[in-house]
N, CA, C and O of each residue as an XYZ file, in Angstrom:
312
protein
N       0.837     -1.177      0.000
C       0.000      0.000      0.000
C       0.883      1.241      0.000
O       1.860      1.308      0.746
N       0.553      2.197     -0.810
C       1.307      3.438     -0.875
C       0.800      4.377      0.215
O      -0.405      4.482      0.444
N       1.718      5.050      0.877
C       1.322      6.031      1.884
C       1.647      7.417      1.369
O       2.480      7.592      0.480
N       0.973      8.395      1.944
C       1.192      9.773      1.516
C       1.286     10.651      2.761
O       0.788     10.302      3.832
N       1.929     11.785      2.590
C       2.033     12.700      3.721
C       0.694     13.412      3.916
O      -0.134     13.475      3.007
N       0.508     13.939      5.106
C      -0.731     14.649      5.418
C      -0.904     15.860      4.506
O      -2.014     16.141      4.053
N       0.185     16.578      4.236
C       0.068     17.773      3.396
C      -0.332     17.401      1.969
O      -1.095     18.127      1.331
N       0.174     16.281      1.469
C      -0.209     15.834      0.125
C      -1.697     15.538      0.073
O      -2.381     15.918     -0.877
N      -2.198     14.856      1.102
C      -3.612     14.503      1.113
C      -4.497     15.733      1.293
O      -5.580     15.811      0.713
N      -4.044     16.681      2.087
C      -4.840     17.877      2.317
C      -4.907     18.759      1.081
O      -5.867     19.511      0.912
N      -3.895     18.680      0.205
C      -3.871     19.501     -1.000
C      -4.296     18.731     -2.246
O      -4.112     19.205     -3.367
N      -4.860     17.555     -2.050
C      -5.258     16.706     -3.153
C      -6.417     17.346     -3.918
O      -7.412     17.728     -3.302
N      -6.313     17.473     -5.254
C      -7.427     18.034     -6.037
C      -8.662     17.153     -5.899
O      -8.568     15.928     -5.978
N      -9.800     17.765     -5.698
C     -11.040     17.010     -5.538
C     -11.159     16.363     -4.172
O     -11.890     15.387     -4.004
N     -10.438     16.905     -3.190
C     -10.401     16.295     -1.861
C     -11.782     16.205     -1.220
O     -11.994     15.392     -0.319
N     -12.724     17.033     -1.675
C     -14.074     16.991     -1.113
C     -14.765     15.663     -1.427
O     -15.704     15.266     -0.737
N     -14.294     14.984     -2.470
C     -14.907     13.729     -2.889
C     -14.227     12.512     -2.270
O     -14.608     11.380     -2.567
N     -13.242     12.724     -1.428
C     -12.479     11.615     -0.860
C     -13.055     11.253      0.508
O     -13.264     12.119      1.357
N     -13.307      9.956      0.707
C     -13.863      9.481      1.972
C     -12.821      9.568      3.082
O     -11.648      9.288      2.840
N     -13.226      9.954      4.304
C     -12.267     10.036      5.418
C     -11.540      8.713      5.665
O     -10.368      8.710      6.043
N     -12.229      7.593      5.452
C     -11.593      6.287      5.651
C     -10.434      6.087      4.691
O      -9.412      5.506      5.055
N     -10.595      6.571      3.456
C      -9.534      6.437      2.469
C      -8.331      7.262      2.900
O      -7.193      6.796      2.833
N      -8.588      8.496      3.346
C      -7.494      9.367      3.770
C      -6.755      8.718      4.929
O      -5.526      8.655      4.932
N      -7.515      8.229      5.926
C      -6.887      7.621      7.109
C      -6.025      6.428      6.703
O      -4.916      6.260      7.209
N      -6.529      5.609      5.798
C      -5.786      4.404      5.402
C      -4.518      4.735      4.627
O      -3.626      3.892      4.534
N      -4.414      5.927      4.074
C      -3.232      6.311      3.313
C      -2.244      7.154      4.124
O      -1.206      7.564      3.605
N      -2.559      7.406      5.374
C      -1.603      8.110      6.237
C      -0.615      7.116      6.818
O      -0.953      5.957      7.059
N       0.580      7.567      7.035
C       1.569      6.715      7.696
C       1.174      6.575      9.164
O       0.449      7.425      9.681
N       1.629      5.530      9.846
C       1.308      5.389     11.269
C       1.705      6.623     12.094
O       1.003      6.989     13.036
N       2.811      7.253     11.746
C       3.227      8.456     12.477
C       2.222      9.594     12.277
O       1.898     10.314     13.221
N       1.733      9.750     11.045
C       0.744     10.789     10.784
C      -0.586     10.442     11.439
O      -1.282     11.333     11.927
N      -0.954      9.159     11.460
C      -2.175      8.761     12.154
C      -2.074      9.123     13.636
O      -3.038      9.601     14.234
N      -0.906      8.893     14.216
C      -0.692      9.229     15.630
C      -0.821     10.736     15.845
O      -1.428     11.173     16.823
N      -0.257     11.527     14.943
C      -0.360     12.990     15.019
C      -1.816     13.442     14.981
O      -2.242     14.276     15.780
N      -2.566     12.881     14.043
C      -3.975     13.239     13.906
C      -4.734     12.848     15.170
O      -5.547     13.625     15.670
N      -4.476     11.660     15.683
C      -5.147     11.194     16.887
C      -4.849     12.124     18.063
O      -5.763     12.502     18.796
N      -3.586     12.494     18.251
C      -3.220     13.402     19.345
C      -3.911     14.752     19.195
O      -4.362     15.332     20.183
N      -3.996     15.248     17.980
C      -4.675     16.525     17.739
C      -6.151     16.433     18.086
O      -6.717     17.361     18.662
N      -6.775     15.317     17.736
C      -8.191     15.140     18.056
C      -8.412     15.053     19.565
O      -9.382     15.605     20.084
N      -7.528     14.373     20.257
C      -7.636     14.273     21.721
C      -7.517     15.661     22.341
O      -8.297     16.013     23.226
N      -6.543     16.454     21.882
C      -6.364     17.812     22.406
C      -7.595     18.670     22.129
O      -8.043     19.424     22.993
N      -8.135     18.548     20.919
C      -9.327     19.312     20.566
C     -10.507     18.915     21.445
O     -11.235     19.778     21.935
N     -10.696     17.629     21.644
C     -11.789     17.154     22.506
C     -11.606     17.666     23.928
O     -12.576     18.074     24.567
N     -10.387     17.650     24.425
C     -10.108     18.134     25.782
C     -10.428     19.628     25.898
O     -10.973     20.066     26.911
N     -10.093     20.408     24.872
C     -10.404     21.836     24.882
C     -11.916     22.054     24.899
O     -12.411     22.955     25.574
N     -12.638     21.229     24.158
C     -14.099     21.346     24.139
C     -14.671     21.021     25.515
O     -15.547     21.732     26.009
N     -14.181     19.956     26.130
C     -14.655     19.575     27.468
C     -14.393     20.702     28.456
O     -15.276     21.052     29.239
N     -13.206     21.269     28.432
C     -12.880     22.362     29.345
C     -13.764     23.578     29.096
O     -14.192     24.243     30.039
N     -14.033     23.864     27.844
C     -14.880     24.996     27.505
C     -16.304     24.781     28.027
O     -16.918     25.700     28.570
N     -16.812     23.581     27.860
C     -18.156     23.269     28.346
C     -18.203     23.354     29.862
O     -19.161     23.879     30.430
N     -17.167     22.835     30.520
C     -17.121     22.898     31.984
C     -17.094     24.346     32.460
O     -17.770     24.689     33.430
N     -16.329     25.191     31.796
C     -16.251     26.601     32.192
C     -17.589     27.286     31.967
O     -18.038     28.070     32.803
N     -18.224     26.994     30.847
C     -19.525     27.583     30.550
C     -20.551     27.135     31.576
O     -21.359     27.938     32.042
N     -20.523     25.855     31.930
C     -21.454     25.317     32.918
C     -21.212     25.967     34.274
O     -22.161     26.326     34.971
N     -19.962     26.118     34.644
C     -19.634     26.736     35.929
C     -20.088     28.187     35.965
O     -20.567     28.660     36.996
N     -19.944     28.893     34.860
C     -20.377     30.291     34.807
C     -21.894     30.405     34.894
O     -22.423     31.348     35.482
N     -22.581     29.441     34.308
C     -24.037     29.502     34.248
C     -24.694     28.997     35.529
O     -25.800     29.429     35.855
N     -24.057     28.112     36.248
C     -24.668     27.480     37.413
C     -23.875     27.834     38.671
O     -22.772     27.324     38.867
N     -24.428     28.705     39.527
C     -23.695     29.109     40.736
C     -23.332     27.928     41.640
O     -22.304     27.973     42.316
N     -24.143     26.886     41.665
C     -23.852     25.727     42.518
C     -22.581     25.030     42.040
O     -21.764     24.602     42.854
N     -22.414     24.916     40.733
C     -21.209     24.287     40.185
C     -20.001     25.167     40.479
O     -18.947     24.677     40.884
N     -20.165     26.469     40.270
C     -19.064     27.391     40.526
C     -18.661     27.329     41.999
O     -17.472     27.301     42.316
N     -19.644     27.306     42.896
C     -19.349     27.249     44.333
C     -18.609     25.955     44.678
O     -17.650     25.974     45.449
N     -19.053     24.838     44.109
C     -18.397     23.555     44.366
C     -16.945     23.594     43.910
O     -16.061     23.101     44.610
N     -16.694     24.179     42.739
C     -15.334     24.290     42.223
C     -14.486     25.207     43.101
O     -13.313     24.925     43.347
N     -15.079     26.306     43.574
C     -14.338     27.226     44.432
C     -13.972     26.553     45.746
O     -12.860     26.730     46.243
N     -14.890     25.785     46.312
C     -14.623     25.074     47.567
C     -13.521     24.044     47.351
O     -12.622     23.913     48.182
N     -13.585     23.318     46.250
C     -12.554     22.314     45.950
C     -11.189     22.988     45.810
O     -10.185     22.473     46.301
N     -11.158     24.135     45.140
C      -9.891     24.857     44.974
C      -9.366     25.337     46.329
O      -8.173     25.226     46.612
N     -10.256     25.867     47.159
C      -9.840     26.324     48.489
C      -9.286     25.162     49.309
O      -8.309     25.326     50.040
N      -9.909     23.989     49.187
C      -9.422     22.804     49.898
C      -8.032     22.412     49.412
O      -7.172     22.050     50.216
N      -7.806     22.481     48.094
C      -6.489     22.153     47.534
C      -5.430     23.117     48.051
O      -4.330     22.701     48.415
N      -5.762     24.406     48.085
C      -4.814     25.416     48.559
C      -4.506     25.180     50.032
O      -3.353     25.291     50.449
N      -5.518     24.857     50.818
C      -5.317     24.595     52.248
C      -4.435     23.367     52.448
O      -3.566     23.363     53.320
N      -4.652     22.329     51.651
C      -3.836     21.112     51.751
C      -2.375     21.397     51.410
O      -1.469     20.879     52.062
N      -2.149     22.227     50.382
C      -0.790     22.539     49.952
C      -0.047     23.369     50.992
O       1.158     23.201     51.176
N      -0.752     24.254     51.666
C      -0.079     25.116     52.636
C       0.101     24.447     53.992
O       0.833     24.945     54.847
N      -0.567     23.324     54.182
C      -0.443     22.610     55.472
C       0.794     21.749     55.535
O       1.037     21.091     56.547
């Protein structure tokens, strides 16, 4: 099987017609790992954003987080 670099696949003419499975199968294992790590980081950023939004919107969540933080600070200084 021939492999291609990520930049080659991203600049492929007619790329809109290419199935994601085909692209994934033509990436090298190193590029697959890069893509996977990027997706994990993106998902983590989304989770953090949702948590922050939820904390801002719900005073009970914000209070719980503030108490947990205060407990951590107290533990560290003890």
